[in-house]
C-alpha positions, 0 to 999 in steps of 0.5 A: 479672523472670527467666524460664526457658522450657523446650522439647523434652520429649515421648514417646520410646521406650526407648533413644531421645534427646531434647534439652531447651532452656531459654531464660533472660531477665532475668538476667546469664546469664554469671554464672548457674549453671544446672541441670536437675531432674526430678520424678515424682508423689509424689517429691522433685524431684531434681537431674539436671545442673548447669552453673556459670558457671565451666563446671563440670558435675555429674551425678546418678549415674543419668544419668552417661554418658547425659546431657550439659548444655551452655550457650550464653551468646551466646543465654542458653540451657542444654541437656540432651542425653539419650541411651539413655533409660530408662522411669525417666527419665520425669518433669517436667524443670525448668530452674533458675537462680541467681546464682553466689554464691547457695547454692540455685537460686531461679529455676525454669521451668514444666517440660516432660514427658518420657515414655519408653515403648514 
């Protein structure tokens, strides 16, 4: 059974930083593509950053230069370092995973709230 457990969300002031973590279990992490998505009420979930098993990364235009995705295969964990946070980054952030040969992310965490506000 695949489990993804996020942590690290919270309240931060504009311009501040947060690091989200996602611990994965029940999956061959080294062969797994990992991603971070976010969603605000009334809007579709959007991809924020992805990190494939081949170690390629991609970012949404809105977070390029501010967010960094990384992974540590030794501890089955993916991270999202978020700098220069803006109020529009406020959302529930979800960790996602899929086997590298699948087209869509199929495993999801429970989500962690990030609120950027003064």
